[in-house]
mmCIF file of the N, C-alpha and C atoms, coordinates in Angstrom:
data_MODEL
# 
_entry.id   MODEL 
# 
loop_
_atom_site.group_PDB 
_atom_site.id 
_atom_site.type_symbol 
_atom_site.label_atom_id 
_atom_site.label_alt_id 
_atom_site.label_comp_id 
_atom_site.label_asym_id 
_atom_site.label_entity_id 
_atom_site.label_seq_id 
_atom_site.pdbx_PDB_ins_code 
_atom_site.Cartn_x 
_atom_site.Cartn_y 
_atom_site.Cartn_z 
_atom_site.occupancy 
_atom_site.B_iso_or_equiv 
_atom_site.pdbx_formal_charge 
_atom_site.auth_seq_id 
_atom_site.auth_comp_id 
_atom_site.auth_asym_id 
_atom_site.auth_atom_id 
_atom_site.pdbx_PDB_model_num 
ATOM 1   N N  . MET A 1 1  ? -7.184  -8.995  -9.570  1.00 0.00 ? 1  MET A N  1 
ATOM 2   C CA . MET A 1 1  ? -7.289  -8.459  -8.251  1.00 0.00 ? 1  MET A CA 1 
ATOM 3   C C  . MET A 1 1  ? -7.343  -6.999  -8.316  1.00 0.00 ? 1  MET A C  1 
ATOM 4   N N  . GLU A 1 2  ? -7.986  -6.302  -7.627  1.00 0.00 ? 2  GLU A N  1 
ATOM 5   C CA . GLU A 1 2  ? -8.045  -4.989  -7.451  1.00 0.00 ? 2  GLU A CA 1 
ATOM 6   C C  . GLU A 1 2  ? -7.614  -4.423  -5.872  1.00 0.00 ? 2  GLU A C  1 
ATOM 7   N N  . LEU A 1 3  ? -6.970  -3.536  -5.681  1.00 0.00 ? 3  LEU A N  1 
ATOM 8   C CA . LEU A 1 3  ? -6.588  -3.000  -4.299  1.00 0.00 ? 3  LEU A CA 1 
ATOM 9   C C  . LEU A 1 3  ? -6.790  -1.632  -4.317  1.00 0.00 ? 3  LEU A C  1 
ATOM 10  N N  . GLY A 1 4  ? -7.481  -1.079  -3.224  1.00 0.00 ? 4  GLY A N  1 
ATOM 11  C CA . GLY A 1 4  ? -7.687  0.367   -3.129  1.00 0.00 ? 4  GLY A CA 1 
ATOM 12  C C  . GLY A 1 4  ? -6.505  0.946   -2.621  1.00 0.00 ? 4  GLY A C  1 
ATOM 13  N N  . TYR A 1 5  ? -6.392  2.295   -2.886  1.00 0.00 ? 5  TYR A N  1 
ATOM 14  C CA . TYR A 1 5  ? -5.262  3.053   -2.425  1.00 0.00 ? 5  TYR A CA 1 
ATOM 15  C C  . TYR A 1 5  ? -5.673  4.492   -2.124  1.00 0.00 ? 5  TYR A C  1 
ATOM 16  N N  . THR A 1 6  ? -4.939  5.169   -1.380  1.00 0.00 ? 6  THR A N  1 
ATOM 17  C CA . THR A 1 6  ? -5.075  6.453   -0.968  1.00 0.00 ? 6  THR A CA 1 
ATOM 18  C C  . THR A 1 6  ? -3.970  7.364   -1.308  1.00 0.00 ? 6  THR A C  1 
ATOM 19  N N  . TYR A 1 7  ? -4.003  8.453   -1.985  1.00 0.00 ? 7  TYR A N  1 
ATOM 20  C CA . TYR A 1 7  ? -3.011  9.272   -2.265  1.00 0.00 ? 7  TYR A CA 1 
ATOM 21  C C  . TYR A 1 7  ? -3.194  10.843  -2.177  1.00 0.00 ? 7  TYR A C  1 
ATOM 22  N N  . TRP A 1 8  ? -2.207  11.664  -2.311  1.00 0.00 ? 8  TRP A N  1 
ATOM 23  C CA . TRP A 1 8  ? -2.314  13.081  -2.317  1.00 0.00 ? 8  TRP A CA 1 
ATOM 24  C C  . TRP A 1 8  ? -1.044  13.675  -2.928  1.00 0.00 ? 8  TRP A C  1 
ATOM 25  N N  . LYS A 1 9  ? -1.097  14.861  -3.229  1.00 0.00 ? 9  LYS A N  1 
ATOM 26  C CA . LYS A 1 9  ? 0.149   15.468  -3.820  1.00 0.00 ? 9  LYS A CA 1 
ATOM 27  C C  . LYS A 1 9  ? 0.746   16.330  -2.887  1.00 0.00 ? 9  LYS A C  1 
ATOM 28  N N  . ASP A 1 10 ? 2.052   16.171  -2.735  1.00 0.00 ? 10 ASP A N  1 
ATOM 29  C CA . ASP A 1 10 ? 2.904   16.791  -1.832  1.00 0.00 ? 10 ASP A CA 1 
ATOM 30  C C  . ASP A 1 10 ? 4.163   17.409  -2.468  1.00 0.00 ? 10 ASP A C  1 
ATOM 31  N N  . ASP A 1 11 ? 4.285   18.691  -2.584  1.00 0.00 ? 11 ASP A N  1 
ATOM 32  C CA . ASP A 1 11 ? 5.454   19.255  -3.369  1.00 0.00 ? 11 ASP A CA 1 
ATOM 33  C C  . ASP A 1 11 ? 5.667   18.600  -4.773  1.00 0.00 ? 11 ASP A C  1 
ATOM 34  N N  . GLY A 1 12 ? 4.629   18.329  -5.498  1.00 0.00 ? 12 GLY A N  1 
ATOM 35  C CA . GLY A 1 12 ? 4.655   17.935  -6.873  1.00 0.00 ? 12 GLY A CA 1 
ATOM 36  C C  . GLY A 1 12 ? 4.738   16.421  -6.981  1.00 0.00 ? 12 GLY A C  1 
ATOM 37  N N  . TRP A 1 13 ? 4.877   15.654  -5.897  1.00 0.00 ? 13 TRP A N  1 
ATOM 38  C CA . TRP A 1 13 ? 4.883   14.173  -5.698  1.00 0.00 ? 13 TRP A CA 1 
ATOM 39  C C  . TRP A 1 13 ? 3.512   13.649  -5.469  1.00 0.00 ? 13 TRP A C  1 
ATOM 40  N N  . PHE A 1 14 ? 3.147   12.422  -5.909  1.00 0.00 ? 14 PHE A N  1 
ATOM 41  C CA . PHE A 1 14 ? 2.141   11.651  -5.673  1.00 0.00 ? 14 PHE A CA 1 
ATOM 42  C C  . PHE A 1 14 ? 2.621   10.651  -4.540  1.00 0.00 ? 14 PHE A C  1 
ATOM 43  N N  . VAL A 1 15 ? 1.931   10.998  -3.283  1.00 0.00 ? 15 VAL A N  1 
ATOM 44  C CA . VAL A 1 15 ? 2.255   10.146  -2.055  1.00 0.00 ? 15 VAL A CA 1 
ATOM 45  C C  . VAL A 1 15 ? 1.170   9.429   -1.635  1.00 0.00 ? 15 VAL A C  1 
ATOM 46  N N  . GLY A 1 16 ? 1.277   8.175   -1.041  1.00 0.00 ? 16 GLY A N  1 
ATOM 47  C CA . GLY A 1 16 ? 0.124   7.472   -0.545  1.00 0.00 ? 16 GLY A CA 1 
ATOM 48  C C  . GLY A 1 16 ? 0.458   6.016   -0.186  1.00 0.00 ? 16 GLY A C  1 
ATOM 49  N N  . TYR A 1 17 ? -0.445  5.234   0.072   1.00 0.00 ? 17 TYR A N  1 
ATOM 50  C CA . TYR A 1 17 ? -0.365  3.915   0.500   1.00 0.00 ? 17 TYR A CA 1 
ATOM 51  C C  . TYR A 1 17 ? -1.501  3.030   0.003   1.00 0.00 ? 17 TYR A C  1 
ATOM 52  N N  . LEU A 1 18 ? -1.285  1.764   0.071   1.00 0.00 ? 18 LEU A N  1 
ATOM 53  C CA . LEU A 1 18 ? -2.359  0.737   -0.107  1.00 0.00 ? 18 LEU A CA 1 
ATOM 54  C C  . LEU A 1 18 ? -3.278  0.820   1.053   1.00 0.00 ? 18 LEU A C  1 
ATOM 55  N N  . ASP A 1 19 ? -4.518  0.825   0.831   1.00 0.00 ? 19 ASP A N  1 
ATOM 56  C CA . ASP A 1 19 ? -5.584  0.984   1.972   1.00 0.00 ? 19 ASP A CA 1 
ATOM 57  C C  . ASP A 1 19 ? -5.398  -0.189  2.933   1.00 0.00 ? 19 ASP A C  1 
ATOM 58  N N  . GLU A 1 20 ? -4.949  -1.370  2.656   1.00 0.00 ? 20 GLU A N  1 
ATOM 59  C CA . GLU A 1 20 ? -4.705  -2.462  3.448   1.00 0.00 ? 20 GLU A CA 1 
ATOM 60  C C  . GLU A 1 20 ? -3.631  -2.196  4.302   1.00 0.00 ? 20 GLU A C  1 
ATOM 61  N N  . TYR A 1 21 ? -2.666  -1.494  3.924   1.00 0.00 ? 21 TYR A N  1 
ATOM 62  C CA . TYR A 1 21 ? -1.377  -1.285  4.569   1.00 0.00 ? 21 TYR A CA 1 
ATOM 63  C C  . TYR A 1 21 ? -0.959  0.292   4.752   1.00 0.00 ? 21 TYR A C  1 
ATOM 64  N N  . PRO A 1 22 ? -1.710  0.993   5.499   1.00 0.00 ? 22 PRO A N  1 
ATOM 65  C CA . PRO A 1 22 ? -1.620  2.319   5.666   1.00 0.00 ? 22 PRO A CA 1 
ATOM 66  C C  . PRO A 1 22 ? -0.213  2.862   6.295   1.00 0.00 ? 22 PRO A C  1 
ATOM 67  N N  . ASP A 1 23 ? 0.408   1.864   6.848   1.00 0.00 ? 23 ASP A N  1 
ATOM 68  C CA . ASP A 1 23 ? 1.761   2.143   7.471   1.00 0.00 ? 23 ASP A CA 1 
ATOM 69  C C  . ASP A 1 23 ? 2.886   2.251   6.424   1.00 0.00 ? 23 ASP A C  1 
ATOM 70  N N  . TYR A 1 24 ? 2.480   1.847   5.343   1.00 0.00 ? 24 TYR A N  1 
ATOM 71  C CA . TYR A 1 24 ? 3.735   1.672   4.446   1.00 0.00 ? 24 TYR A CA 1 
ATOM 72  C C  . TYR A 1 24 ? 3.388   2.606   3.287   1.00 0.00 ? 24 TYR A C  1 
ATOM 73  N N  . THR A 1 25 ? 4.115   3.853   3.159   1.00 0.00 ? 25 THR A N  1 
ATOM 74  C CA . THR A 1 25 ? 3.832   4.683   2.113   1.00 0.00 ? 25 THR A CA 1 
ATOM 75  C C  . THR A 1 25 ? 4.835   4.628   1.060   1.00 0.00 ? 25 THR A C  1 
ATOM 76  N N  . THR A 1 26 ? 4.499   5.056   -0.052  1.00 0.00 ? 26 THR A N  1 
ATOM 77  C CA . THR A 1 26 ? 5.390   5.202   -1.221  1.00 0.00 ? 26 THR A CA 1 
ATOM 78  C C  . THR A 1 26 ? 5.134   6.573   -2.055  1.00 0.00 ? 26 THR A C  1 
ATOM 79  N N  . GLN A 1 27 ? 5.866   6.818   -3.093  1.00 0.00 ? 27 GLN A N  1 
ATOM 80  C CA . GLN A 1 27 ? 5.673   8.037   -3.942  1.00 0.00 ? 27 GLN A CA 1 
ATOM 81  C C  . GLN A 1 27 ? 6.145   7.843   -5.264  1.00 0.00 ? 27 GLN A C  1 
ATOM 82  N N  . GLY A 1 28 ? 5.772   8.728   -6.138  1.00 0.00 ? 28 GLY A N  1 
ATOM 83  C CA . GLY A 1 28 ? 6.099   8.812   -7.535  1.00 0.00 ? 28 GLY A CA 1 
ATOM 84  C C  . GLY A 1 28 ? 5.974   10.199  -8.012  1.00 0.00 ? 28 GLY A C  1 
ATOM 85  N N  . GLU A 1 29 ? 6.736   10.587  -9.064  1.00 0.00 ? 29 GLU A N  1 
ATOM 86  C CA . GLU A 1 29 ? 6.712   11.967  -9.709  1.00 0.00 ? 29 GLU A CA 1 
ATOM 87  C C  . GLU A 1 29 ? 5.428   12.046  -10.478 1.00 0.00 ? 29 GLU A C  1 
ATOM 88  N N  . THR A 1 30 ? 4.815   10.929  -10.979 1.00 0.00 ? 30 THR A N  1 
ATOM 89  C CA . THR A 1 30 ? 3.590   10.899  -11.743 1.00 0.00 ? 30 THR A CA 1 
ATOM 90  C C  . THR A 1 30 ? 2.811   9.954   -11.102 1.00 0.00 ? 30 THR A C  1 
ATOM 91  N N  . LEU A 1 31 ? 1.406   10.008  -11.510 1.00 0.00 ? 31 LEU A N  1 
ATOM 92  C CA . LEU A 1 31 ? 0.394   8.926   -10.854 1.00 0.00 ? 31 LEU A CA 1 
ATOM 93  C C  . LEU A 1 31 ? 0.825   7.611   -11.502 1.00 0.00 ? 31 LEU A C  1 
ATOM 94  N N  . GLU A 1 32 ? 1.328   7.468   -12.841 1.00 0.00 ? 32 GLU A N  1 
ATOM 95  C CA . GLU A 1 32 ? 1.768   6.218   -13.231 1.00 0.00 ? 32 GLU A CA 1 
ATOM 96  C C  . GLU A 1 32 ? 2.896   5.504   -12.599 1.00 0.00 ? 32 GLU A C  1 
ATOM 97  N N  . GLU A 1 33 ? 3.975   6.506   -12.294 1.00 0.00 ? 33 GLU A N  1 
ATOM 98  C CA . GLU A 1 33 ? 4.931   5.991   -11.308 1.00 0.00 ? 33 GLU A CA 1 
ATOM 99  C C  . GLU A 1 33 ? 4.605   5.636   -10.138 1.00 0.00 ? 33 GLU A C  1 
ATOM 100 N N  . PHE A 1 34 ? 3.775   6.343   -9.467  1.00 0.00 ? 34 PHE A N  1 
ATOM 101 C CA . PHE A 1 34 ? 3.185   6.114   -8.285  1.00 0.00 ? 34 PHE A CA 1 
ATOM 102 C C  . PHE A 1 34 ? 2.645   4.648   -8.163  1.00 0.00 ? 34 PHE A C  1 
ATOM 103 N N  . GLU A 1 35 ? 1.616   4.455   -9.149  1.00 0.00 ? 35 GLU A N  1 
ATOM 104 C CA . GLU A 1 35 ? 0.928   3.243   -9.062  1.00 0.00 ? 35 GLU A CA 1 
ATOM 105 C C  . GLU A 1 35 ? 1.932   1.982   -9.223  1.00 0.00 ? 35 GLU A C  1 
ATOM 106 N N  . LYS A 1 36 ? 2.940   2.234   -10.086 1.00 0.00 ? 36 LYS A N  1 
ATOM 107 C CA . LYS A 1 36 ? 4.111   1.223   -10.368 1.00 0.00 ? 36 LYS A CA 1 
ATOM 108 C C  . LYS A 1 36 ? 4.837   0.906   -9.011  1.00 0.00 ? 36 LYS A C  1 
ATOM 109 N N  . MET A 1 37 ? 5.068   2.063   -8.151  1.00 0.00 ? 37 MET A N  1 
ATOM 110 C CA . MET A 1 37 ? 5.641   1.768   -6.898  1.00 0.00 ? 37 MET A CA 1 
ATOM 111 C C  . MET A 1 37 ? 4.645   1.215   -5.873  1.00 0.00 ? 37 MET A C  1 
ATOM 112 N N  . LEU A 1 38 ? 3.449   1.311   -6.021  1.00 0.00 ? 38 LEU A N  1 
ATOM 113 C CA . LEU A 1 38 ? 2.324   0.669   -5.241  1.00 0.00 ? 38 LEU A CA 1 
ATOM 114 C C  . LEU A 1 38 ? 2.425   -0.834  -5.475  1.00 0.00 ? 38 LEU A C  1 
ATOM 115 N N  . ARG A 1 39 ? 2.471   -1.127  -6.843  1.00 0.00 ? 39 ARG A N  1 
ATOM 116 C CA . ARG A 1 39 ? 2.674   -2.577  -7.229  1.00 0.00 ? 39 ARG A CA 1 
ATOM 117 C C  . ARG A 1 39 ? 3.750   -3.257  -6.553  1.00 0.00 ? 39 ARG A C  1 
ATOM 118 N N  . SER A 1 40 ? 4.830   -2.463  -6.744  1.00 0.00 ? 40 SER A N  1 
ATOM 119 C CA . SER A 1 40 ? 6.177   -3.065  -6.243  1.00 0.00 ? 40 SER A CA 1 
ATOM 120 C C  . SER A 1 40 ? 6.095   -3.261  -4.774  1.00 0.00 ? 40 SER A C  1 
ATOM 121 N N  . LEU A 1 41 ? 5.477   -2.233  -3.914  1.00 0.00 ? 41 LEU A N  1 
ATOM 122 C CA . LEU A 1 41 ? 5.287   -2.376  -2.571  1.00 0.00 ? 41 LEU A CA 1 
ATOM 123 C C  . LEU A 1 41 ? 4.513   -3.562  -2.087  1.00 0.00 ? 41 LEU A C  1 
ATOM 124 N N  . HIS A 1 42 ? 3.472   -3.709  -2.953  1.00 0.00 ? 42 HIS A N  1 
ATOM 125 C CA . HIS A 1 42 ? 2.478   -4.922  -2.705  1.00 0.00 ? 42 HIS A CA 1 
ATOM 126 C C  . HIS A 1 42 ? 3.311   -6.281  -2.828  1.00 0.00 ? 42 HIS A C  1 
ATOM 127 N N  . GLU A 1 43 ? 4.065   -6.255  -3.912  1.00 0.00 ? 43 GLU A N  1 
ATOM 128 C CA . GLU A 1 43 ? 4.746   -7.514  -4.064  1.00 0.00 ? 43 GLU A CA 1 
ATOM 129 C C  . GLU A 1 43 ? 5.662   -7.690  -2.911  1.00 0.00 ? 43 GLU A C  1 
ATOM 130 N N  . ASP A 1 44 ? 6.518   -6.861  -2.450  1.00 0.00 ? 44 ASP A N  1 
ATOM 131 C CA . ASP A 1 44 ? 7.379   -6.851  -1.431  1.00 0.00 ? 44 ASP A CA 1 
ATOM 132 C C  . ASP A 1 44 ? 6.675   -7.292  -0.058  1.00 0.00 ? 44 ASP A C  1 
ATOM 133 N N  . ILE A 1 45 ? 5.418   -6.770  0.097   1.00 0.00 ? 45 ILE A N  1 
ATOM 134 C CA . ILE A 1 45 ? 4.667   -7.057  1.421   1.00 0.00 ? 45 ILE A CA 1 
ATOM 135 C C  . ILE A 1 45 ? 4.340   -8.636  1.207   1.00 0.00 ? 45 ILE A C  1 
ATOM 136 N N  . LYS A 1 46 ? 3.830   -8.975  0.239   1.00 0.00 ? 46 LYS A N  1 
ATOM 137 C CA . LYS A 1 46 ? 3.359   -10.432 0.059   1.00 0.00 ? 46 LYS A CA 1 
ATOM 138 C C  . LYS A 1 46 ? 4.613   -11.418 0.045   1.00 0.00 ? 46 LYS A C  1 
ATOM 139 N N  . THR A 1 47 ? 5.800   -11.020 -0.314  1.00 0.00 ? 47 THR A N  1 
ATOM 140 C CA . THR A 1 47 ? 6.823   -12.042 -0.495  1.00 0.00 ? 47 THR A CA 1 
ATOM 141 C C  . THR A 1 47 ? 7.966   -11.821 0.698   1.00 0.00 ? 47 THR A C  1 
ATOM 142 N N  . SER A 1 48 ? 7.822   -10.714 1.439   1.00 0.00 ? 48 SER A N  1 
ATOM 143 C CA . SER A 1 48 ? 8.787   -10.613 2.470   1.00 0.00 ? 48 SER A CA 1 
ATOM 144 C C  . SER A 1 48 ? 8.236   -10.551 3.841   1.00 0.00 ? 48 SER A C  1 
ATOM 145 N N  . ASP A 1 49 ? 9.061   -10.518 4.859   1.00 0.00 ? 49 ASP A N  1 
ATOM 146 C CA . ASP A 1 49 ? 8.666   -10.515 6.157   1.00 0.00 ? 49 ASP A CA 1 
ATOM 147 C C  . ASP A 1 49 ? 8.627   -9.011  6.720   1.00 0.00 ? 49 ASP A C  1 
ATOM 148 N N  . PHE A 1 50 ? 7.708   -8.287  6.368   1.00 0.00 ? 50 PHE A N  1 
ATOM 149 C CA . PHE A 1 50 ? 7.722   -6.775  6.704   1.00 0.00 ? 50 PHE A CA 1 
ATOM 150 C C  . PHE A 1 50 ? 7.140   -6.736  8.209   1.00 0.00 ? 50 PHE A C  1 
ATOM 151 N N  . PRO A 1 51 ? 7.801   -5.955  8.965   1.00 0.00 ? 51 PRO A N  1 
ATOM 152 C CA . PRO A 1 51 ? 7.529   -5.881  10.448  1.00 0.00 ? 51 PRO A CA 1 
ATOM 153 C C  . PRO A 1 51 ? 6.119   -5.147  10.576  1.00 0.00 ? 51 PRO A C  1 
ATOM 154 N N  . PHE A 1 52 ? 5.415   -5.411  11.607  1.00 0.00 ? 52 PHE A N  1 
ATOM 155 C CA . PHE A 1 52 ? 4.280   -4.790  11.951  1.00 0.00 ? 52 PHE A CA 1 
ATOM 156 C C  . PHE A 1 52 ? 3.152   -4.739  10.928  1.00 0.00 ? 52 PHE A C  1 
ATOM 157 N N  . ILE A 1 53 ? 3.086   -5.707  9.918   1.00 0.00 ? 53 ILE A N  1 
ATOM 158 C CA . ILE A 1 53 ? 1.995   -5.766  9.095   1.00 0.00 ? 53 ILE A CA 1 
ATOM 159 C C  . ILE A 1 53 ? 0.636   -6.156  9.827   1.00 0.00 ? 53 ILE A C  1 
ATOM 160 N N  . ARG A 1 54 ? -0.272  -5.380  9.753   1.00 0.00 ? 54 ARG A N  1 
ATOM 161 C CA . ARG A 1 54 ? -1.607  -5.741  10.235  1.00 0.00 ? 54 ARG A CA 1 
ATOM 162 C C  . ARG A 1 54 ? -2.477  -6.611  9.487   1.00 0.00 ? 54 ARG A C  1 
ATOM 163 N N  . LYS A 1 55 ? -2.824  -7.711  9.931   1.00 0.00 ? 55 LYS A N  1 
ATOM 164 C CA . LYS A 1 55 ? -3.665  -8.568  9.135   1.00 0.00 ? 55 LYS A CA 1 
ATOM 165 C C  . LYS A 1 55 ? -5.124  -8.607  9.780   1.00 0.00 ? 55 LYS A C  1 
ATOM 166 N N  . HIS A 1 56 ? -6.120  -8.964  8.966   1.00 0.00 ? 56 HIS A N  1 
ATOM 167 C CA . HIS A 1 56 ? -7.580  -8.987  9.279   1.00 0.00 ? 56 HIS A CA 1 
ATOM 168 C C  . HIS A 1 56 ? -7.891  -10.393 9.315   1.00 0.00 ? 56 HIS A C  1 
ATOM 169 N N  . GLY A 1 57 ? -8.602  -10.785 10.401  1.00 0.00 ? 57 GLY A N  1 
ATOM 170 C CA . GLY A 1 57 ? -9.046  -12.179 10.420  1.00 0.00 ? 57 GLY A CA 1 
ATOM 171 C C  . GLY A 1 57 ? -10.573 -12.120 10.797  1.00 0.00 ? 57 GLY A C  1 
ATOM 172 N N  . THR A 1 58 ? -11.265 -13.213 10.899  1.00 0.00 ? 58 THR A N  1 
ATOM 173 C CA . THR A 1 58 ? -12.654 -13.300 11.456  1.00 0.00 ? 58 THR A CA 1 
ATOM 174 C C  . THR A 1 58 ? -12.594 -14.532 12.472  1.00 0.00 ? 58 THR A C  1 
ATOM 175 N N  . LEU A 1 59 ? -13.542 -14.266 13.436  1.00 0.00 ? 59 LEU A N  1 
ATOM 176 C CA . LEU A 1 59 ? -13.507 -15.227 14.617  1.00 0.00 ? 59 LEU A CA 1 
ATOM 177 C C  . LEU A 1 59 ? -15.035 -15.599 14.629  1.00 0.00 ? 59 LEU A C  1 
ATOM 178 N N  . LYS A 1 60 ? -15.348 -16.939 14.661  1.00 0.00 ? 60 LYS A N  1 
ATOM 179 C CA . LYS A 1 60 ? -16.737 -17.569 14.729  1.00 0.00 ? 60 LYS A CA 1 
ATOM 180 C C  . LYS A 1 60 ? -17.101 -17.891 16.192  1.00 0.00 ? 60 LYS A C  1 
ATOM 181 N N  . ILE A 1 61 ? -18.067 -17.389 16.569  1.00 0.00 ? 61 ILE A N  1 
ATOM 182 C CA . ILE A 1 61 ? -18.446 -17.306 17.986  1.00 0.00 ? 61 ILE A CA 1 
ATOM 183 C C  . ILE A 1 61 ? -19.703 -18.287 18.065  1.00 0.00 ? 61 ILE A C  1 
ATOM 184 N N  . ALA A 1 62 ? -19.553 -19.250 18.783  1.00 0.00 ? 62 ALA A N  1 
ATOM 185 C CA . ALA A 1 62 ? -20.684 -20.388 18.865  1.00 0.00 ? 62 ALA A CA 1 
ATOM 186 C C  . ALA A 1 62 ? -21.964 -19.820 19.617  1.00 0.00 ? 62 ALA A C  1 
# 
């Protein structure tokens, strides 16, 4: 599985979010640490009841 993410540098930290979940940001001192934190965030989102998680669905119209 591959997930897209958006990030930027802020005061020497890598900060960003998973593209599917822009309301939940994380950070790391290095890009590798940031990606580790993104993996952890994704696991938490998938296994916990996070508030206000926006889901995408499809609707078939006859």
